[in-house]
C-alpha positions in Angstrom: 38.1 64.7 -89.4 36.0 66.3 -92.1 32.6 65.1 -93.3 33.6 62.3 -95.7 36.2 60.8 -93.4 34.0 61.0 -90.4 31.2 59.2 -92.2 33.7 56.5 -93.3 35.1 56.2 -89.8 31.7 55.9 -88.1 30.3 53.3 -90.7 33.2 50.9 -90.1 33.3 51.4 -86.4 29.7 50.5 -86.0 30.3 47.2 -87.7 33.6 46.6 -85.9 32.1 47.3 -82.5 30.1 44.0 -82.7 33.2 42.1 -83.8 35.3 43.5 -80.9 32.6 42.9 -78.4 32.4 39.2 -79.5 36.2 38.8 -79.5 36.5 38.4 -75.7 40.1 37.9 -74.6 41.3 38.1 -78.2 40.6 41.9 -78.0 44.2 42.7 -76.9 45.7 40.7 -79.8 43.3 42.4 -82.3 44.3 45.8 -80.9 48.0 45.0 -81.2 47.6 44.1 -84.8 45.5 47.2 -85.6 48.2 49.4 -84.0 50.8 47.6 -86.1 48.9 48.6 -89.2 48.8 52.2 -88.0 52.5 52.2 -87.5 53.0 50.8 -91.0 50.8 53.6 -92.4 52.6 56.3 -90.4 55.9 55.2 -91.7 55.0 54.8 -95.4 53.5 57.6 -97.5 53.2 55.2 -100.5 51.1 52.8 -98.5 48.9 55.6 -97.2 48.4 56.8 -100.8 47.7 53.3 -102.1 45.0 52.6 -99.5 43.3 56.0 -99.7 43.4 56.6 -103.5 39.8 57.4 -104.5 40.5 56.3 -108.1 41.6 52.8 -107.0 38.8 50.2 -106.7 38.0 49.1 -103.1 38.5 45.5 -104.0 42.1 46.2 -105.0 42.8 48.0 -101.8 41.3 45.2 -99.8 43.4 42.7 -101.6 46.5 44.8 -100.9 45.6 44.8 -97.2 45.3 41.0 -97.1 48.6 40.6 -99.0 50.5 42.8 -96.6 48.8 41.9 -93.3 47.5 38.4 -93.9 49.4 36.9 -91.0 47.5 39.1 -88.5 44.3 38.2 -86.8 41.6 37.9 -89.5 39.2 40.2 -87.6 41.8 42.9 -87.6 42.6 42.4 -91.3 38.8 42.5 -92.1 38.5 45.8 -90.2 41.5 47.4 -92.0 40.1 46.1 -95.4 36.8 47.7 -94.6 38.4 51.0 -93.7 40.5 50.9 -96.9 37.3 50.4 -98.9 35.9 53.7 -97.7 36.6 57.2 -99.0 38.8 59.7 -97.0 39.2 63.4 -97.0 42.8 63.2 -95.9 45.3 60.3 -96.0 46.0 60.6 -92.3 42.3 60.0 -91.4 42.6 56.3 -92.4 45.4 55.6 -89.8 43.6 57.7 -87.2 40.4 55.6 -87.7 42.3 52.3 -87.4 43.9 53.6 -84.3 40.5 54.3 -82.9 39.5 50.8 -83.7 42.4 49.5 -81.7 41.3 51.4 -78.7 37.8 50.2 -79.2 39.0 46.6 -79.2 40.8 47.2 -75.8 37.8 48.8 -74.2 35.5 46.1 -75.5 37.8 43.5 -73.9 37.6 45.4 -70.6 33.9 45.6 -70.8 33.5 41.9 -71.5 35.8 41.1 -68.5 33.8 43.4 -66.2 36.8 45.7 -65.6 35.9 48.8 -67.7 35.2 50.8 -64.5 38.6 49.8 -63.1 40.4 50.8 -66.3 38.6 54.1 -66.4 39.6 54.8 -62.8 43.2 53.9 -63.5 43.4 56.1 -66.5 42.0 59.0 -64.5 44.5 58.5 -61.7 47.4 58.4 -64.2 46.1 61.7 -65.7 45.9 63.2 -62.3 49.4 62.0 -61.4 50.9 63.5 -64.6 49.0 66.7 -64.2 50.4 67.1 -60.7 54.0 65.9 -61.5 55.1 68.3 -64.2 58.6 66.9 -64.5 57.3 63.4 -65.0 54.8 64.6 -67.6 57.6 66.4 -69.5 59.9 63.4 -69.4 57.1 61.0 -70.5 56.1 63.3 -73.3 59.7 64.1 -74.5 59.7 63.6 -78.2 63.5 63.8 -78.2 63.7 60.6 -76.2 63.3 57.3 -77.9 60.2 55.2 -77.7 62.0 52.7 -75.5 63.2 55.4 -73.1 59.6 56.8 -72.7 58.2 53.3 -72.1 61.0 52.5 -69.6 59.9 55.5 -67.7 56.3 54.4 -67.8 57.3 50.9 -66.7 59.4 52.3 -63.9 56.6 54.5 -62.6 53.6 52.3 -63.1 54.8 48.9 -64.1 53.0 46.0 -62.6 50.3 48.2 -61.0 47.9 48.5 -63.9 45.2 46.4 -65.6 46.4 44.9 -68.9 44.1 47.2 -70.9 45.2 50.3 -69.0 48.8 49.2 -69.6 48.2 48.6 -73.3 46.5 52.0 -73.8 49.2 53.9 -71.9 51.9 52.1 -73.7 50.3 53.2 -77.0 49.9 56.9 -76.1 53.3 57.2 -74.4 55.2 55.1 -76.9 53.5 56.3 -80.1 51.9 59.7 -79.5 51.2 60.3 -83.2 51.3 64.1 -82.7 49.0 64.2 -79.8 50.0 65.6 -76.4 49.8 63.2 -73.5 47.2 64.8 -71.3 44.7 65.4 -74.1 45.3 61.8 -75.3 44.4 60.6 -71.8 41.3 62.8 -71.8 40.3 61.3 -75.1 40.6 57.8 -73.7 38.5 58.7 -70.6 35.8 60.2 -72.9 35.8 57.0 -74.9 35.6 54.8 -71.9 32.7 56.9 -70.5 30.9 56.9 -73.8 31.1 53.1 -74.0 29.2 53.0 -70.7 26.7 55.6 -72.1 28.1 58.4 -70.0 29.9 61.7 -70.5 32.8 62.7 -68.3 32.8 65.7 -66.0 36.3 66.5 -64.7 35.9 68.3 -61.4 38.6 70.2 -59.5 37.9 71.1 -55.9 39.9 72.3 -52.9 38.9 69.2 -50.8 37.6 65.8 -51.6 33.8 65.7 -52.3 31.7 63.5 -50.2 29.5 60.7 -51.8 26.5 62.9 -51.2 28.1 65.9 -53.0 29.2 63.7 -55.9 25.7 62.4 -56.3 24.2 65.9 -56.1 26.6 67.3 -58.6 26.0 64.4 -61.0 22.3 64.9 -60.8 22.7 68.6 -61.6 24.9 67.9 -64.6 22.7 65.1 -65.9 19.7 67.5 -65.8 21.8 70.2 -67.6 23.2 67.9 -70.3 20.4 65.3 -70.6 22.7 62.3 -70.1 24.4 60.2 -67.4 27.6 61.7 -66.1 30.9 60.1 -64.8 32.3 62.4 -62.1 36.1 62.5 -61.9 37.3 64.6 -59.0 40.8 66.0 -58.6 41.8 67.7 -55.3 43.8 70.9 -55.6 44.2 73.0 -52.4 45.3 75.9 -54.6 41.8 76.6 -55.8 40.9 77.6 -52.1 37.2 76.9 -52.4 34.4 76.2 -54.9 34.7 73.8 -57.8 35.8 73.8 -61.4 33.8 71.6 -63.7 34.8 70.7 -67.3 32.5 68.7 -69.6 34.1 68.4 -73.0 35.2 71.9 -74.1 32.8 73.6 -71.7 34.1 74.9 -68.4 32.2 76.2 -65.4 34.6 77.7 -62.9 33.3 78.8 -59.5 36.5 78.5 -57.5 37.5 81.2 -55.0 40.8 81.5 -56.9 38.9 82.2 -60.1 36.8 84.9 -58.5 39.8 86.5 -57.0 41.5 86.6 -60.4 38.4 88.1 -62.0 38.3 90.8 -59.2 42.0 91.6 -59.8 41.4 92.0 -63.6 38.5 94.3 -62.9 40.6 96.4 -60.5 43.5 96.6 -63.0 41.2 97.3 -65.9 
């Protein structure tokens, strides 16, 4: 998002965070209703224009929101009305912001239930599974397949094994990808979960599983380097041979043997 949209997004999300946190078990319903609004915006250019028109008074846009979505949970409707009352650099930014609010409602529910750690762990394991199983990732990401077909594959693979919040989040990113690839979407969810716990995520790839002592040491090193608490997610990949690869956001530190061999080969060829 550009400056104006980002400011609008952040302003409403700060207010909505308190609402979502206080919602308790209603968080899942609120999220479902927010996602339904996103789907309506994605399918209607005229609605997007009506709710992002800078020349239209905010009160008019809020009234339209309540007319169209008045049967939804009032907390979801209030959030959408607040978003519509803001200014946006691009029409699509409104729907993206409401989608973020839906995810926030789900994470707030998990936090209230004391299961945020479990949800984060499940999302990470699904990300690792899809990264390792290329055919499954391709099938679950297939835009030529219908939403129902992709969700049936998700249900057949993981159905009944996930926390309701994990299930709801995965149903959303698999069923309605909104132009985002599945693995980056999962990374975004993991970042959001970690940020809610005041942490950043370090995705680590190693040849063998790290011991508890090694994880603690690595977390300490990264926390000193980045100045904040770190969530360490470790994936084991024997192909790296040795060393570790650490990614924090867009930054990558790669000290694997395979990486060093590749670098040596490039130098020899060059």
